[in-house]
C-alpha positions, 0 to 999 in steps of 0.5 A: 170324981163323978162321971159326966154321964152315968146311966144304970138300967135306963129305959124309955118308951114313947107314949102308946108304945108297947115296948121300950125304944131304949134299954141300956143296962149300964153306960158312963162317960168320964169327965174329960173322956171323948167317946165315939157312939156309933149307930145307924139310923133307928138304933136309938142314938138320938133318943139317948142324946135327947135324954142326956140333954134333958130334952126328953123326960119320962125315963125309968132307971137312973140317969145322972148328968154332971152329978144331977139325977135328971128324973128329980129335976123340973123342966126349968131345972133341966133347961138351966143345966143344959144352958149352963153346962152342956154344949150341943153340936147339931147335925144341921148346925142350927146356926141363926142365919140372921146373926153374924159368925161372932153373934152365933158363937157368943149366943150361949153367953147371952142365954146363960150368965154362968157361961158368960162369967166363965168366958170373961174370967178365962179370956177377959170378955165374951168377944175375946173368948169367941176369938180364942175359939175361932183361932183354935178351930181354924176360923179366920177372925176376918169372918167374925162380922160376916153372916153365917150364910156366907160361910162354907159348910166346913166353916159353919160346922166350926162356928157350931163347935165354937158356939158349943164350947164357949163359956166352958161347958162340962159336956159336949154332945155332938150329933152326926156333926160331920155328915155334911163334910167331905173326907178332908174337911171331916178329918180336920174338923175332928182333929180340931174339935178333939184338940180343943176338948182336950185342952179344955178338959171337956167330956165329949159324946160324939155320935156318928154312923161313920166307922172311919172316925173311931180312931180319933176317940178314947173309946168306941161304943156300938149303939146296937150293942148298948141298946138292948131293946128289940124295938128301935125308934127311928132317929 
């Protein structure tokens, strides 16, 4: 079975830079594996995530995501791969404030027919798929019609996770998703997210600077060791 992420002799330089911001000799994430990528600001972790998500291009070396070599794909093809097969949990959530909890959760299914079809096949409808995820992540169904701005930070983070997971993506990328949570809510969120990813056999690349989270993951990778470049870019 192909890895969810596989990179070999990967390097990336910002335009005009004299040295690469990112140099990775070898790194892979297996299908359904949950990897904790630890790194401080400036270690290159956000650059790596954006390359994996297909947001950045222009890298050297090999970068395969879900069996696709991103360097061989046009921007529209990378956008389609991301929309159909990758869920992204952002540090600042990036929820749409004018939409309800339910509408935010189902957004990916409106942007991708593939995600919509998967959700319907698994649960009967997109709405039922959203409610199933809300149940798994500990969000009360009574919140569905509320604006996301009415929710607590912890609840908003779980909405962001549900939005990323709906429609059966093959890979979840999480960029510092617990930075706004206190210790109690952080632990609960991590446990719920990992349980949902395990149940659904989803690969997870989870980035954080918090070493206290490492105990929850299959494998821990230090970004400072992974990135061989002596020149770091601010994340």
